[in-house]
DRENSE-685185 format. One record per residue: x, z, y of N, C-alpha, C in turn; chain; residue in three letters. Coordinates in steps of 0.2 Angstrom, whole numbers, plus 2048, in hexadecimal, padded with zeros to 3 digits. Layout:
BEGIN
n.east  n.up  n.north  ca.east  ca.up  ca.north  c.east  c.up  c.north  ch  aa
X  Z  Y  X  Z  Y  X  Z  Y  A  ala;
...
//
This chain:
BEGIN
n.east  n.up  n.north  ca.east  ca.up  ca.north  c.east  c.up  c.north  ch  aa
2D4  9A4  60D  2CF  99E  60E  2C8  9A0  60E  A  met;
2C5  99E  614  2BE  99F  614  2BA  999  617  A  asn;
2B4  999  616  2B0  993  618  2B1  991  620  A  thr;
2B0  996  624  2B1  995  62B  2B8  992  62D  A  lys;
2BD  995  62A  2C4  992  62B  2C4  98B  629  A  glu;
2C1  989  623  2C1  982  621  2BD  97E  626  A  ile;
2B8  980  628  2B4  97C  62D  2B7  97B  633  A  ile;
2BB  980  636  2BF  97F  63C  2C5  97A  63B  A  glu;
2C8  97A  635  2CD  976  633  2CA  96F  633  A  lys;
2C4  96E  630  2C1  967  630  2C0  965  637  A  leu;
2BE  969  63B  2BC  967  642  2C2  965  646  A  tyr;
2C7  969  645  2CD  968  649  2D2  962  646  A  lys;
2D2  962  640  2D7  95D  63D  2D4  957  639  A  glu;
2CD  958  638  2C9  952  635  2CC  951  62E  A  asn;
2CE  957  62B  2D0  956  624  2D0  95D  621  A  asn;
2D0  95D  61A  2D1  963  616  2D3  961  60F  A  ala;
2D6  966  60B  2D8  965  605  2D2  965  600  A  thr;
2D3  962  5FA  2CE  962  5F5  2CC  969  5F3  A  lys;
2D1  96E  5F3  2CF  975  5F1  2CB  978  5F7  A  glu;
2CC  976  5FD  2C8  979  603  2C1  976  603  A  glu;
2C1  970  602  2BA  96D  602  2B6  96F  5FC  A  leu;
2B9  971  5F6  2B5  973  5F1  2B3  97B  5F2  A  leu;
2B7  97E  5F5  2B6  985  5F7  2B0  985  5FC  A  tyr;
2B0  981  601  2AB  981  606  2A4  97F  603  A  leu;
2A4  97A  5FE  29D  979  5FB  29B  97F  5F6  A  leu;
2A0  982  5F3  29E  987  5EE  29C  98E  5F2  A  asn;
29E  98E  5F8  29D  995  5FB  299  995  602  A  asn;
297  98F  604  294  98F  60B  28E  993  60B  A  ile;
28D  997  610  287  99B  611  283  998  618  A  asp;
27E  99B  61A  27A  999  61F  27E  999  626  A  asp;
282  99E  627  286  99F  62D  28B  999  62D  A  glu;
28E  998  628  293  993  627  290  98C  628  A  ser;
28A  98B  625  287  985  626  285  983  62D  A  lys;
283  988  631  281  988  638  288  986  63C  A  asp;
28D  988  63A  294  987  63D  296  980  63C  A  leu;
295  97E  635  296  977  633  292  972  637  A  leu;
28C  973  638  287  96E  63B  289  96E  642  A  ile;
28B  974  645  28D  974  64C  293  970  64E  A  lys;
298  971  649  29E  96D  64A  29D  965  649  A  arg;
299  964  644  297  95D  643  294  959  649  A  ala;
28F  95D  64C  28C  95B  652  291  95A  658  A  his;
295  95F  659  29A  95E  65E  29E  958  65D  A  glu;
2A0  957  657  2A4  951  655  2A1  94A  657  A  thr;
29B  94A  655  297  943  656  296  943  65E  A  arg;
295  948  661  294  948  669  29B  945  66C  A  met;
2A0  948  669  2A7  946  66C  2A8  93E  66C  A  lys;
2A6  93B  666  2A7  934  665  2A1  92F  666  A  his;
29B  932  666  295  92D  667  291  930  66C  A  tyr;
292  936  66F  28D  939  673  286  93A  66F  A  gly;
281  93A  673  27A  93C  670  277  935  66D  A  asn;
27A  930  66C  277  92A  66A  276  929  663  A  lys;
270  927  661  26E  925  65A  26D  91E  65A  A  val;
270  91B  656  270  913  655  26A  911  650  A  tyr;
267  90C  652  261  909  64F  263  903  64B  A  val;
262  902  645  263  8FC  641  25C  8FA  63E  A  arg;
25B  8F4  63E  255  8F1  63C  256  8EF  634  A  gly;
252  8F2  630  253  8F1  629  24F  8EC  626  A  leu;
251  8E7  623  24E  8E2  61F  24F  8E2  618  A  ile;
24A  8E3  614  24B  8E4  60D  24A  8DD  60A  A  glu;
24F  8DA  608  24F  8D2  606  24C  8D1  600  A  leu;
24E  8D5  5FB  24C  8D3  5F4  24B  8DA  5F0  A  thr;
246  8DA  5EB  246  8E0  5E7  248  8DE  5E0  A  ser;
24A  8D8  5DF  24D  8D6  5D8  255  8D9  5D8  A  tyr;
257  8DB  5D2  25D  8DD  5D1  260  8DC  5CA  A  cys;
266  8DA  5C9  269  8D9  5C2  26C  8DF  5BF  A  lys;
26C  8E4  5C3  26F  8EA  5C1  26A  8EF  5BE  A  lys;
26D  8F4  5BA  268  8F8  5B7  26A  900  5B8  A  asp;
26B  901  5BE  26E  908  5C0  268  90D  5BF  A  cys;
26A  912  5BC  266  917  5B9  261  91A  5BE  A  met;
262  91B  5C4  25E  91E  5C9  25A  91A  5CD  A  tyr;
25B  913  5CD  258  90F  5D2  251  90B  5CF  A  cys;
24C  90C  5D3  246  908  5D1  246  901  5D1  A  gly;
24B  8FE  5D4  24C  8F7  5D4  250  8F4  5CD  A  leu;
252  8F9  5C9  256  8F7  5C3  252  8F2  5BF  A  arg;
256  8ED  5BC  253  8E8  5B8  24F  8E9  5B3  A  lys;
250  8EF  5B0  24C  8F2  5AA  245  8F4  5AC  A  ser;
244  8F5  5B2  23D  8F8  5B5  238  8F2  5B5  A  asn;
234  8F2  5AF  22F  8ED  5AF  229  8EE  5B3  A  lys;
229  8F4  5B6  223  8F6  5BB  224  8F4  5C2  A  asn;
22B  8F2  5C3  22C  8F0  5CA  229  8EA  5CC  A  ala;
227  8EA  5D2  224  8E4  5D5  229  8E0  5D9  A  lys;
22B  8DA  5D7  231  8D7  5DA  22F  8D2  5E0  A  arg;
233  8D1  5E4  232  8CC  5EA  238  8CA  5ED  A  tyr;
238  8C4  5F0  23E  8C2  5F4  23B  8BF  5FB  A  arg;
23E  8C1  600  23D  8BE  606  23F  8B7  607  A  leu;
23C  8B3  60B  23E  8AD  60C  243  8AD  613  A  thr;
247  8A8  614  24B  8A8  61A  246  8A8  620  A  lys;
241  8A5  620  23C  8A6  626  23A  8AD  627  A  glu;
238  8B0  621  236  8B7  622  23B  8BB  625  A  gln;
241  8BA  623  247  8BE  625  248  8BD  62D  A  val;
248  8B7  62F  248  8B5  636  243  8B8  63A  A  leu;
23D  8B8  637  237  8BB  63B  238  8C3  63C  A  glu;
23B  8C6  637  23C  8CD  637  242  8CE  63D  A  cys;
247  8CA  63D  24C  8CB  642  249  8CA  649  A  val;
245  8C5  64A  242  8C3  650  23E  8C9  653  A  arg;
23A  8CC  64E  236  8D2  650  23B  8D8  652  A  lys;
240  8D9  64E  245  8DE  650  248  8DD  656  A  gly;
24A  8D7  657  24E  8D6  65E  249  8D7  664  A  asp;
243  8D5  663  23E  8D7  669  23D  8DE  66A  A  lys;
23E  8E2  665  23E  8E9  665  244  8EC  668  A  leu;
24A  8E8  668  250  8EB  66B  255  8EC  666  A  gly;
254  8EB  65F  259  8EC  65A  25E  8E7  65A  A  tyr;
264  8E9  65A  26A  8E4  65B  26E  8E4  654  A  lys;
26C  8E8  64F  26F  8E7  649  26A  8E7  643  A  thr;
26B  8E2  63F  266  8E1  639  269  8E2  633  A  phe;
266  8E6  62E  269  8E8  628  265  8E4  622  A  val;
268  8DF  61F  265  8DB  61A  267  8DF  613  A  leu;
262  8E2  610  264  8E6  60A  260  8E3  604  A  gln;
262  8E4  5FE  25F  8E1  5F8  262  8E3  5F2  A  gly;
25F  8E2  5EC  262  8E3  5E6  267  8DD  5E5  A  gly;
26B  8DD  5DF  26F  8D8  5DE  26C  8D2  5DB  A  glu;
26A  8CE  5DF  265  8C8  5DD  269  8C2  5DD  A  asp;
26A  8BE  5D7  26E  8B8  5D7  26A  8B3  5DB  A  ala;
264  8B3  5DD  260  8AE  5E1  264  8AE  5E7  A  tyr;
266  8B3  5EA  269  8B3  5F1  270  8B2  5F0  A  phe;
272  8AC  5EE  279  8AA  5ED  27C  8A9  5F4  A  asn;
283  8A7  5F3  286  8A6  5F9  283  8A1  5FE  A  asp;
281  89B  5FB  27E  896  5FF  278  899  603  A  glu;
273  89C  600  26D  89F  603  26F  8A4  608  A  arg;
274  8A9  607  276  8AE  60B  279  8AB  611  A  met;
27E  8A6  610  281  8A3  616  27C  8A0  61B  A  val;
277  89D  618  272  89A  61C  26E  89F  620  A  asp;
26C  8A4  61D  268  8A9  620  26C  8AD  626  A  ile;
273  8AE  624  277  8B2  629  278  8AD  62F  A  ile;
27A  8A7  62D  27C  8A2  633  276  8A1  637  A  ser;
270  8A1  634  26A  8A0  638  268  8A5  63D  A  ser;
269  8AB  63A  268  8B1  63F  26D  8B1  644  A  ile;
274  8B0  643  279  8B0  648  278  8AA  64D  A  lys;
275  8A5  64B  274  89F  64F  26F  8A1  655  A  lys;
26A  8A5  652  264  8A7  657  266  8AD  65B  A  glu;
26A  8B1  658  26B  8B8  65B  273  8B9  65A  A  phe;
277  8B5  65E  27E  8B6  65D  281  8BD  65E  A  pro;
27E  8C1  663  281  8C7  665  27E  8CD  660  A  asn;
27A  8CB  65C  277  8D1  657  27C  8D1  651  A  asn;
27C  8D7  64E  280  8D9  648  27C  8D8  642  A  ala;
280  8D6  63D  27C  8D5  636  280  8DA  631  A  ile;
27D  8DE  62E  27F  8E3  629  27C  8E0  622  A  thr;
280  8DF  61D  27E  8DD  617  27E  8E3  612  A  leu;
27A  8E4  60D  27A  8E9  608  277  8E6  602  A  ser;
27B  8E2  5FE  279  8DE  5F9  27D  8DF  5F2  A  leu;
280  8E4  5F2  284  8E6  5EC  28B  8E3  5EB  A  gly;
28D  8E3  5E5  293  8E0  5E3  293  8D9  5E2  A  glu;
298  8D5  5E6  299  8CE  5E6  2A0  8CD  5E6  A  arg;
2A2  8C7  5E5  2A9  8C5  5E4  2AC  8C5  5EB  A  ser;
2B3  8C5  5EC  2B6  8C5  5F2  2B4  8BE  5F6  A  tyr;
2B4  8B9  5F2  2B2  8B2  5F5  2AB  8B3  5F8  A  glu;
2A7  8B6  5F5  2A0  8B6  5F7  2A0  8BA  5FE  A  ser;
2A3  8C0  5FD  2A3  8C4  603  2A6  8C0  609  A  tyr;
2AB  8BD  608  2AF  8B9  60D  2AB  8B4  610  A  lys;
2A7  8B0  60C  2A2  8AB  60F  29D  8AE  613  A  lys;
29A  8B3  611  295  8B7  615  298  8B9  61C  A  met;
29E  8BC  61C  2A1  8BE  621  2A3  8B9  626  A  phe;
2A5  8B3  624  2A7  8AD  628  2A1  8AA  62B  A  asp;
29B  8AB  627  294  8A9  62A  292  8AD  630  A  ala;
295  8B3  631  293  8B7  636  291  8BE  635  A  gly;
291  8C0  62E  28F  8C7  62C  295  8CC  62F  A  ala;
293  8D2  632  297  8D6  635  299  8DC  631  A  asp;
294  8DF  62D  295  8E5  62A  292  8E4  623  A  arg;
295  8E9  61E  292  8E9  617  292  8F0  615  A  tyr;
28C  8F2  612  28B  8F9  610  28B  8F8  608  A  leu;
290  8FB  605  290  8FC  5FE  292  903  5FC  A  leu;
28D  907  5FA  28E  90E  5F8  292  90E  5F2  A  arg;
297  912  5F2  29B  913  5EC  297  918  5E7  A  his;
292  91B  5E9  28D  91F  5E5  290  925  5E3  A  glu;
296  925  5DF  29A  92B  5DD  2A1  929  5DD  A  ser;
2A5  92D  5DF  2AD  92C  5DE  2AF  930  5D8  A  ala;
2AB  932  5D4  2AD  935  5CD  2AB  930  5C8  A  ser;
2B0  92D  5C4  2B0  928  5C0  2AA  92A  5BA  A  lys;
2AB  930  5B7  2A6  931  5B2  29F  931  5B5  A  asp;
29E  934  5BA  297  934  5BD  295  92D  5BF  A  leu;
299  929  5C2  297  923  5C4  295  91F  5BE  A  tyr;
299  91F  5B8  297  91B  5B2  291  91E  5AF  A  glu;
28F  924  5B0  289  927  5AD  283  924  5B0  A  lys;
283  923  5B6  27D  920  5BA  27D  919  5BB  A  ile;
283  915  5B9  284  90E  5BA  286  90C  5B3  A  his;
281  90B  5AE  283  909  5A7  286  903  5A7  A  ile;
28C  902  5A3  290  8FC  5A2  292  8F9  5A9  A  lys;
293  8FD  5AE  296  8FB  5B5  29C  8FE  5B6  A  glu;
2A1  8FA  5B9  2A8  8FC  5BA  2A8  900  5C1  A  ser;
2AB  906  5C0  2AD  90B  5C6  2B2  907  5CA  A  phe;
2B7  904  5C6  2BC  901  5CA  2BA  8FB  5CE  A  glu;
2B5  8F7  5CB  2B3  8F1  5CF  2B0  8F3  5D6  A  lys;
2AC  8F9  5D6  2A8  8FB  5DC  2AE  8FC  5E1  A  arg;
2B3  900  5DF  2B8  901  5E4  2BC  8FB  5E6  A  arg;
2BD  8F6  5E2  2C0  8F0  5E3  2BC  8EC  5E9  A  glu;
2B5  8EC  5E8  2B1  8E9  5ED  2B2  8EC  5F4  A  cys;
2B2  8F2  5F4  2B3  8F6  5FA  2B9  8F4  5FE  A  leu;
2BF  8F4  5F9  2C5  8F1  5FC  2C5  8EA  5FF  A  lys;
2C2  8E6  5FB  2C1  8DF  5FD  2BD  8DE  604  A  asn;
2B8  8E2  604  2B4  8E2  60A  2B8  8E4  611  A  leu;
2BC  8E9  610  2C0  8EB  615  2C6  8E6  617  A  lys;
2C8  8E3  612  2CE  8DE  613  2CB  8D8  616  A  glu;
2C5  8D6  615  2C2  8D0  618  2C1  8D1  61F  A  ile;
2BF  8D7  621  2BE  8D9  628  2B7  8DC  62A  A  gly;
2B3  8DD  625  2AD  8E0  626  2AE  8E7  628  A  tyr;
2A9  8E9  62D  2A8  8F0  62E  2A5  8F3  627  A  gln;
2A8  8F6  623  2A6  8F8  61D  2A3  8FF  61C  A  thr;
29E  8FF  618  29A  906  617  29B  908  610  A  gly;
29C  90E  60F  29C  911  608  296  916  608  A  ala;
296  91A  603  291  920  603  28F  922  5FC  A  gly;
28C  928  5FC  28A  92B  5F5  284  92F  5F5  A  phe;
281  931  5F0  27B  935  5EF  27D  93C  5EE  A  met;
279  940  5F0  27A  948  5EF  274  94A  5EA  A  val;
276  94E  5E5  271  951  5E0  270  94C  5DA  A  gly;
274  948  5D9  274  944  5D3  274  948  5CD  A  leu;
270  947  5C7  270  94B  5C1  278  94C  5BF  A  pro;
279  952  5BD  280  953  5BB  285  953  5C0  A  asn;
284  952  5C6  289  952  5CC  28B  959  5CD  A  gln;
292  95A  5CE  294  960  5D0  297  960  5D7  A  thr;
299  966  5D9  29C  966  5E0  2A3  963  5E0  A  asn;
2A6  963  5DA  2AC  95F  5D9  2AB  958  5DA  A  glu;
2A6  955  5D8  2A4  94E  5D9  2A3  94C  5E0  A  asp;
2A0  951  5E4  29F  950  5EB  2A5  950  5EF  A  leu;
2AA  954  5ED  2B0  955  5F0  2B4  94E  5EF  A  val;
2B3  94B  5E9  2B6  945  5E7  2B4  93F  5EC  A  asn;
2AD  940  5EE  2AA  93B  5F3  2AD  93C  5F9  A  asp;
2AE  943  5FC  2B1  944  602  2B8  941  603  A  phe;
2BC  942  5FD  2C3  940  5FD  2C3  938  5FD  A  leu;
2BF  935  5FA  2BE  92E  5F9  2BD  92B  600  A  phe;
2B8  92D  603  2B6  92A  60A  2BB  92C  60F  A  val;
2BF  931  60F  2C4  933  613  2CA  92E  612  A  lys;
2CB  92C  60C  2D0  927  60B  2CE  920  60D  A  glu;
2C8  91E  60B  2C6  918  60D  2C5  916  614  A  leu;
2C3  91C  618  2C1  91B  61F  2BC  916  620  A  glu;
2B6  916  61D  2B1  911  61F  2AE  911  626  A  pro;
2AC  90C  628  2A9  90C  62F  2A2  90F  62F  A  ala;
29F  90F  629  298  912  628  298  916  621  A  met;
294  91B  621  294  91F  61B  28C  921  61A  A  cys;
289  91F  615  282  920  613  282  926  60E  A  gly;
27F  92B  610  27E  931  60C  277  933  60B  A  ile;
274  934  605  26D  936  605  26C  93A  5FE  A  gly;
267  93D  5FE  265  941  5F8  263  93D  5F2  A  pro;
265  93E  5EC  262  93B  5E6  25B  93C  5E6  A  phe;
257  937  5E5  24F  938  5E4  24D  934  5DE  A  ile;
24A  937  5D9  249  934  5D3  243  92F  5D4  A  pro;
243  92A  5CF  23E  924  5CF  23A  925  5C8  A  his;
234  925  5C8  230  926  5C2  231  921  5BD  A  lys;
234  91B  5BE  235  916  5B9  23C  915  5B8  A  asp;
240  91A  5B8  247  91A  5B6  249  920  5B1  A  thr;
24F  91F  5AE  251  924  5A9  252  92B  5AC  A  pro;
253  92C  5B3  254  932  5B6  24D  935  5BA  A  leu;
248  932  5B7  241  934  5BB  240  93C  5BA  A  arg;
242  93F  5B5  240  946  5B5  245  94B  5B8  A  asp;
24A  949  5BB  24F  94D  5BF  24C  94F  5C6  A  tyr;
24E  954  5C8  24D  957  5CF  250  953  5D4  A  ala;
24D  952  5DA  251  94E  5DF  256  953  5E2  A  his;
25B  950  5E6  260  954  5E9  25D  957  5EF  A  gly;
261  95C  5F2  25E  960  5F7  260  95E  5FE  A  ser;
25B  95F  603  25D  95D  609  263  961  60C  A  val;
263  967  60A  268  96C  60D  26F  96A  60B  A  glu;
270  968  605  276  966  602  278  95F  605  A  lys;
273  95B  606  275  954  609  277  955  610  A  thr;
274  959  614  275  95B  61B  27D  95E  61B  A  ile;
27E  962  617  285  965  616  28A  95F  615  A  thr;
289  95B  611  28D  955  60F  28E  950  615  A  cys;
288  94F  619  288  94B  61F  28D  94E  624  A  leu;
28C  955  625  290  958  62A  298  958  628  A  ala;
299  959  622  2A0  959  620  2A3  952  621  A  ile;
2A0  94D  61F  2A2  946  620  2A3  944  628  A  val;
29F  947  62C  2A0  946  633  2A6  949  635  A  arg;
2A8  94F  633  2AE  952  635  2B4  94E  632  A  leu;
2B4  94C  62B  2B9  948  628  2BA  941  62C  A  leu;
2B5  93E  62E  2B5  937  631  2B1  938  638  A  leu;
2B5  93A  63D  2B1  93B  643  2AE  935  646  A  pro;
2B0  92F  645  2AD  929  648  2A9  925  643  A  lys;
2A7  928  63D  2A3  924  639  29C  923  63B  A  val;
299  91E  63A  292  91D  63B  28E  920  635  A  leu;
28A  925  636  287  929  631  280  929  631  A  leu;
27C  925  62D  275  925  62D  272  92C  62B  A  pro;
26C  92D  62E  267  932  62C  262  92E  628  A  ala;
262  92F  622  25F  92A  61D  257  92B  61D  A  thr;
254  926  61B  24D  926  619  24C  92B  613  A  thr;
251  92B  60E  250  930  609  250  937  60B  A  ala;
253  939  610  252  940  613  24B  941  615  A  leu;
248  93D  618  241  93E  61B  23C  93D  615  A  ser;
23E  93A  60F  23A  93A  60A  239  940  606  A  ser;
23E  945  606  23D  94B  603  23C  951  608  A  ile;
23C  950  60E  23B  955  613  23A  951  61A  A  asp;
234  952  61D  232  94F  623  236  950  629  A  lys;
23A  955  628  23F  957  62E  246  955  62B  A  thr;
247  951  626  24E  950  623  252  94B  627  A  gly;
24F  946  62A  252  941  62E  255  945  635  A  arg;
250  949  638  252  94D  63D  258  952  63C  A  asp;
258  955  636  25E  959  634  264  955  634  A  gln;
263  94F  631  269  94B  630  26C  949  637  A  gly;
268  947  63C  26A  946  642  26E  94C  646  A  ile;
26B  951  645  26E  957  648  275  959  645  A  lys;
276  957  63F  27C  959  63B  281  953  63B  A  ala;
281  94F  640  286  94A  641  284  943  640  A  gly;
27E  942  63D  27B  93B  63C  27A  937  642  A  gly;
27B  931  643  27A  92D  649  277  926  648  A  asn;
274  925  642  271  91E  641  26A  91F  63D  A  val;
265  91B  63F  25F  91B  63C  25D  914  63B  A  ile;
259  912  635  258  90C  634  250  90A  633  A  met;
24D  909  638  246  907  638  245  901  634  A  pro;
23F  901  630  23E  8FB  62B  23B  8F6  62F  A  asn;
23E  8F0  62E  23B  8EA  631  238  8E5  62C  A  leu;
238  8E7  626  236  8E3  620  22E  8E2  621  A  ser;
22C  8DC  61F  225  8DB  61F  221  8E0  61B  A  pro;
21B  8E2  61E  218  8E8  61C  215  8E7  615  A  met;
214  8E1  613  211  8E0  60C  216  8E0  606  A  asp;
21D  8E1  608  222  8E2  603  225  8E9  602  A  val;
224  8EC  607  228  8F3  608  227  8F7  602  A  arg;
220  8F8  600  21F  8FC  5FA  223  8FA  5F4  A  lys;
224  8F4  5F3  228  8F1  5ED  22F  8F2  5ED  A  asn;
232  8F4  5F3  239  8F5  5F3  23A  8FD  5F2  A  tyr;
239  8FE  5EB  238  905  5E9  23F  907  5E6  A  ser;
243  90A  5EA  24A  90D  5E7  248  913  5E4  A  leu;
244  917  5E6  242  91E  5E4  23B  920  5E6  A  tyr;
238  925  5E3  231  927  5E4  230  92A  5EA  A  asp;
22A  92A  5ED  228  92D  5F3  22C  92C  5F9  A  asn;
22F  925  5F9  232  923  5FF  22E  924  606  A  lys;
232  926  60B  22E  927  611  22D  921  615  A  ala;
227  91F  616  226  918  619  225  91A  621  A  tyr;
22A  91B  624  22A  91D  62B  22E  918  62F  A  ile;
22D  918  636  231  914  63A  22F  90D  639  A  leu;
228  90B  63A  226  904  639  229  900  63F  A  asp;
228  8FA  63F  22B  8F5  644  227  8F4  64A  A  glu;
220  8F7  64A  21C  8F5  650  21F  8F9  656  A  asp;
21D  8F6  65C  220  8F8  662  21E  900  664  A  ala;
218  901  662  215  908  663  21A  90D  65F  A  glu;
21B  90B  659  21F  910  655  226  910  658  A  tyr;
229  90B  65A  22F  90B  65D  230  910  663  A  arg;
22A  910  667  22A  915  66C  22A  91C  669  A  lys;
227  91D  664  226  924  660  22D  926  65E  A  met;
231  921  65B  238  922  659  23C  925  65E  A  ile;
23C  922  664  240  924  66A  23E  92B  66C  A  glu;
237  92C  66C  235  933  66E  237  938  66A  A  glu;
237  937  663  239  93C  65E  240  93D  65F  A  lys;
244  938  65F  24C  939  660  24D  93D  666  A  ile;
24A  93B  66C  24B  93F  672  249  946  671  A  lys;
244  948  66E  242  94F  66D  247  953  669  A  ser;
24B  94F  665  251  953  662  257  953  666  A  leu;
257  950  66C  25D  951  671  261  94B  671  A  gly;
25F  945  66E  263  93F  66D  25F  939  670  A  phe;
263  934  671  260  92E  673  261  928  66F  A  glu;
25C  923  66E  25D  91D  66B  261  918  66E  A  ile;
266  915  66A  26B  910  66D  26A  90A  669  A  glu;
268  904  66C  266  8FE  669  26C  8F9  669  A  thr;
272  8FB  66B  277  8F6  66B  279  8F5  664  A  thr;
27E  8F0  663  281  8EF  65C  283  8F6  659  A  arg;
286  8FA  65D  288  900  65A  28E  900  655  A  gly;
293  8FC  657  299  8FB  652  29D  902  652  A  asp;
2A0  903  64C  2A5  909  64C  2AA  908  651  A  asn;
2AC  90D  655  2B0  90C  65B  2B7  90A  659  A  pro;
2B9  90C  652  2C0  90A  650  2C1  903  64E  A  asp;
2BB  8FF  64D  2BB  8F8  64B  2BD  8F4  650  A  phe;
2C2  8F0  64F  2C4  8EB  654  2BF  8E5  655  A  arg;
2BD  8E4  65B  2B7  8E0  65D  2B9  8D9  65B  A  lys;
2C0  8D7  65B  2C1  8D0  65A  2C0  8CE  652  A  glu;
2BF  8D4  64E  2BE  8D2  647  2B7  8D2  646  A  glu;
2B2  8D3  64B  2AB  8D3  649  2A9  8CC  648  A  cys;
//
């Protein structure tokens, strides 16, 4: 067994054993990493070509009932500045985004009881009434099966719920008094309802091992999500994990590339978190198989208050001039911006 053989197996078979994945993480060197990134790039080109899909991000609320150890929105953070967007503010963000050519909108927020089923159904149905051909992705945390179903029936197309860690012990260390099993049940429910479902995990969490990351690889391979969000852990000054070092760009890029090979057709974001710790992080992610970016459409006066982690990169503003800069930057990397809905090709359109 050697790293290059494992990479070639991943490339040809889109699979590897637990032992092989662990060996790869433990022993990867610069030459092997170059091969891994090359094979990940070839795989994305086979299924998506050189297209990079754009999603317009709307940060709905900074209130959250959860107390996750790593997140600046946690309910115990008394220094957090809280806000909620109104329905009209959300619609205004969507209108701006549509004018710029964005055909998918991501409504993201903390787990805020204010945005109950009635309010969310109203917002979703209002967006769909005005923009029936645009896709809506939700990322609002854990909710009941019934809640997910109501929002889906109102017109939501996708739901992103990162599993955060597929290792029970690690998950419960960073999510105090939260159920590892419930998170998995939510992902199962989302797929059953018909959402294009997204999972994902952080790289470089305190006390995370390579064995934990392998568990993440195996979990997403089994789940087969339509999307997978992977980013480095970045500490926030007002959380219990504030004194820990952030995850590395290099290891995050390795994980992105491995997931691209395990799930050739997955929609794989190059996250803002990568750019937050390395100005070339997003570019590296795209070259390693990433094919989604999410420019921020949230009102400028609330963006600083949606503080998941420290030193968040405030890039990709919503104005037209910056949109042109985005396209030019992506083009300089050898890729092209694609502003269609950008559905996962395996997802049956009649379920949208």
